[in-house]
C-alpha positions as CSV (number, residue, x, y, z in Angstrom):
1,M,164.3,303.0,-108.8
2,S,165.3,299.5,-108.9
3,L,163.3,296.9,-106.7
4,R,166.5,296.2,-104.5
5,R,166.7,300.0,-103.6
6,L,163.5,300.2,-102.8
7,L,163.5,296.8,-100.4
8,T,166.6,298.5,-98.4
9,R,165.1,301.7,-98.1
10,H,161.9,300.2,-96.3
11,R,164.0,297.8,-94.1
12,T,165.9,300.7,-93.0
13,S,162.6,302.8,-92.0
14,L,161.1,299.8,-90.3
15,S,164.4,299.3,-88.1
16,L,164.5,302.9,-87.2
17,L,160.7,302.5,-86.3
18,L,161.3,299.7,-84.0
19,Q,164.6,301.1,-82.2
20,S,162.4,304.9,-81.6
21,R,159.5,302.5,-80.0
22,N,161.8,300.3,-77.7
23,L,163.7,303.5,-76.6
24,S,161.0,305.7,-75.9
25,H,161.2,305.6,-72.1
26,I,164.8,306.9,-72.5
27,S,166.2,310.9,-72.8
28,P,164.5,312.4,-75.9
29,S,168.4,312.8,-77.2
30,Y,168.4,309.0,-77.6
31,H,165.9,309.1,-80.4
32,H,167.5,310.6,-83.1
33,P,169.3,307.7,-84.9
34,S,172.3,309.4,-85.3
35,R,172.6,309.9,-81.5
36,F,171.8,306.6,-80.5
37,N,174.3,304.5,-78.7
38,P,173.3,300.8,-77.9
39,S,176.0,300.2,-75.5
40,S,174.4,303.3,-73.4
41,V,171.3,301.5,-72.5
42,A,171.2,299.8,-69.4
43,I,169.3,296.4,-69.6
44,P,167.7,295.1,-66.3
45,T,169.7,292.1,-65.2
46,S,168.0,289.1,-62.9
47,S,170.0,290.1,-60.1
48,S,168.8,293.6,-60.5
49,T,165.8,292.3,-60.2
50,H,166.1,290.2,-57.1
51,F,167.7,293.2,-55.3
52,L,164.6,295.2,-55.8
53,N,162.2,292.0,-54.7
54,D,164.5,291.9,-51.5
55,R,164.0,295.5,-50.7
56,R,160.0,295.5,-51.0
57,R,160.2,292.2,-49.0
58,G,162.4,294.0,-46.4
59,F,160.2,297.3,-46.5
60,A,156.9,295.3,-46.0
61,K,158.8,293.2,-43.2
62,G,159.7,296.6,-41.4
63,R,156.1,298.1,-41.2
64,K,154.4,298.5,-37.9
65,S,151.1,296.6,-37.5
66,K,148.1,298.3,-36.0
67,D,148.8,295.5,-32.9
68,D,152.2,297.3,-32.6
69,D,150.8,300.8,-32.7
70,A,148.4,299.6,-30.0
71,A,151.1,298.1,-28.0
72,S,153.0,301.4,-28.1
73,A,150.2,303.5,-27.1
74,T,149.3,301.1,-24.0
75,Q,153.0,301.4,-22.8
76,V,152.9,305.2,-22.9
77,V,149.8,305.1,-20.9
78,E,150.9,302.9,-18.3
79,D,154.1,305.2,-18.0
80,I,151.8,308.0,-16.9
81,G,150.5,306.2,-13.8
82,P,153.0,306.8,-11.5
83,V,153.2,310.8,-12.2
84,I,149.7,311.1,-11.6
85,K,149.7,309.2,-8.5
86,S,152.4,311.5,-7.6
87,T,150.8,314.7,-8.3
88,A,147.3,313.7,-6.4
89,S,149.8,313.0,-3.4
90,S,151.5,316.5,-3.7
91,Q,148.5,318.2,-3.7
92,M,147.0,316.5,-0.8
93,E,150.1,316.6,1.3
94,A,150.0,320.4,0.5
95,A,146.2,320.8,1.6
96,L,147.7,318.9,4.9
97,E,150.4,321.6,5.6
98,A,148.3,324.7,4.6
99,L,146.1,323.0,7.7
100,S,148.7,322.5,9.9
101,R,149.5,326.2,9.7
102,E,146.1,327.2,10.4
103,L,145.6,325.3,13.3
104,M,149.0,326.6,14.9
105,K,147.1,330.1,14.6
106,L,144.6,329.2,16.8
107,R,145.2,330.2,20.9
108,T,144.7,327.2,23.1
109,G,145.5,328.4,26.3
110,R,149.2,326.8,25.8
111,A,152.2,328.7,24.9
112,S,153.1,327.8,21.0
113,T,155.8,329.3,19.2
114,G,153.7,328.9,15.9
115,M,150.8,331.0,17.1
116,L,152.7,334.2,16.3
117,D,154.1,333.1,12.9
118,H,151.2,334.3,11.1
119,I,151.5,337.9,12.4
120,I,152.5,340.5,9.9
121,V,154.8,343.7,11.5
122,E,155.2,346.7,9.2
123,T,158.4,348.2,9.9
124,S,160.1,351.0,7.8
125,G,157.1,350.9,5.2
126,V,157.8,347.0,4.7
127,K,155.5,344.4,5.9
128,M,156.9,341.0,7.0
129,N,155.8,337.9,9.1
130,L,156.9,338.0,12.7
131,N,159.3,335.1,12.7
132,R,161.5,336.4,10.2
133,I,162.3,339.7,12.3
134,A,162.2,338.2,15.6
135,M,162.7,334.6,17.5
136,V,159.7,333.6,19.6
137,T,160.6,331.0,22.3
138,I,158.4,329.3,24.9
139,I,159.4,330.4,28.6
140,D,157.1,327.9,30.2
141,S,153.6,326.5,29.3
142,K,151.9,330.0,29.6
143,T,154.8,332.6,28.6
144,L,156.3,333.5,25.4
145,S,159.5,335.3,24.8
146,I,159.9,337.5,21.7
147,M,163.2,338.7,21.1
148,P,163.8,341.3,17.5
149,Y,167.0,340.7,15.6
150,D,166.9,344.4,15.2
151,P,166.0,346.0,19.0
152,E,164.5,349.2,17.1
153,T,161.6,347.0,15.7
154,I,160.2,346.2,19.0
155,K,157.6,348.8,19.2
156,E,156.6,347.9,15.9
157,I,156.2,343.9,16.8
158,E,154.5,345.0,20.2
159,K,151.8,347.1,18.1
160,A,151.2,343.8,15.9
161,I,150.6,341.4,18.8
162,V,148.4,343.6,20.5
163,S,146.4,344.3,17.2
164,S,146.1,340.4,16.5
165,P,142.9,338.6,17.6
166,L,144.9,336.1,20.0
167,G,144.2,338.6,22.9
168,L,147.8,339.0,23.8
169,N,149.5,342.1,25.8
170,P,153.0,341.7,25.3
171,K,155.0,343.8,27.9
172,S,158.7,344.9,27.2
173,D,161.6,344.6,29.4
174,G,163.4,346.5,27.2
175,Q,165.3,344.2,25.0
176,R,162.5,341.6,24.3
177,L,158.8,341.3,24.8
178,I,157.3,338.8,27.4
179,A,153.7,337.8,26.3
180,A,151.2,335.8,29.2
181,V,148.8,333.3,27.3
182,P,145.6,334.2,29.2
183,P,143.4,331.1,29.6
184,L,140.3,330.5,27.5
185,T,137.0,331.2,28.3
186,K,134.2,328.5,27.7
187,E,132.9,330.7,24.8
188,H,136.5,331.1,23.4
189,M,137.0,327.1,23.5
190,Q,133.8,326.4,21.5
191,A,134.5,329.3,19.0
192,M,138.0,327.5,18.3
193,C,136.5,324.3,18.1
194,K,134.0,325.3,15.3
195,V,137.4,326.8,13.8
196,V,139.1,323.5,13.9
197,A,135.9,321.7,12.4
198,K,135.5,324.4,9.3
199,S,139.2,324.0,8.5
200,S,138.9,319.9,8.8
201,E,135.9,320.1,6.2
202,D,138.0,322.4,3.9
203,V,141.0,320.3,3.7
204,K,138.9,317.2,3.3
205,Q,137.6,318.8,0.5
206,S,140.8,319.7,-1.1
207,V,142.0,316.3,-0.6
208,R,138.7,315.0,-2.5
209,R,139.3,317.4,-5.3
210,A,142.8,316.1,-5.8
211,R,141.3,312.6,-5.9
212,Q,138.7,313.5,-8.9
213,K,141.4,315.5,-10.9
214,A,143.6,312.2,-10.7
215,L,140.5,310.0,-11.4
216,D,139.8,312.4,-14.7
217,T,143.4,312.4,-15.9
218,I,143.2,308.3,-15.7
219,K,140.0,308.4,-17.5
220,K,141.1,310.9,-20.4
221,A,144.3,309.0,-20.7
222,G,142.7,306.0,-22.1
223,Y,143.6,303.4,-19.9
224,P,142.6,299.7,-20.2
225,K,140.3,298.8,-17.9
226,D,142.2,296.7,-15.8
227,S,145.0,299.2,-15.5
228,A,142.4,301.9,-14.8
229,K,140.8,300.1,-11.6
230,K,144.2,299.2,-10.5
231,F,145.2,303.2,-10.1
232,E,142.1,304.3,-9.4
233,K,142.2,301.8,-6.5
234,E,145.7,303.3,-5.5
235,I,144.5,306.9,-5.6
236,D,141.6,306.0,-3.3
237,E,144.0,304.4,-0.9
238,L,146.1,307.8,-0.8
239,T,142.8,309.7,-0.3
240,K,141.7,307.5,2.6
241,K,145.3,308.3,4.1
242,F,145.3,311.8,3.9
243,V,141.6,312.5,5.0
244,K,142.3,310.2,8.0
245,S,145.6,312.1,8.9
246,A,143.6,315.5,8.4
247,E,140.9,314.2,11.0
248,D,143.5,313.0,13.3
249,M,145.3,316.7,13.6
250,C,141.9,318.2,14.1
251,K,140.8,316.0,16.9
252,A,144.3,316.6,18.8
253,K,143.7,320.1,18.4
254,E,140.2,319.9,19.7
255,K,141.5,317.8,22.7
256,E,144.5,320.6,23.1
257,I,141.6,323.3,23.4
258,S,139.0,321.3,25.4
259,S,142.1,320.6,28.1
260,A,143.3,324.2,28.1
């Protein structure tokens, strides 16, 4: 073999070796010399490089910092404040309404349409509140009228009223029942005042429980210190308002009982 042919062969082998190394990142089909097509290889340009760098910078700018996350969390906490306050107010209002119903059940020596609302009448095997099957009206300060919607239920209504602890003994005139409200004895007045005092204490405890639930929710929500104090103050003011309303209702009832 001549020296010229030997050098030519070595140059070809060296060229192929360099090409295979430069194209190692391309699909294996390009490693074979016979399949290699230089025009199919995409060489990154400077503009492409700049585009990638811009995309990286844009992505970095779009990332949220820890401060942004903290601010978003704070905003969420602040948004639930009115909900906590509204829930506490609803619970306290419900306690006050329950107190009002209980006080209306008490006989004070004066006729009241609400004093018969809690009486349960059983008719045709069904139990219902008296005010759903009859209309109760006041004839005078000492007399009640009970007009059944269905005249056939008048005997059942009379039986239910007599069986109640109100001490009423209604009389029928054929169409309706007439119930005279007897005067209270001293012992009855004292007993009623004790019931009022107990009801007052019960409703105040219910209001305070609603307050404590609201404060616990505020604490668990992770409020900032200043915001937490603000909402706690608002809840305390709400509590004082409902406690005072309960006390005023009970004092008015006690006065009504004592003056009967």
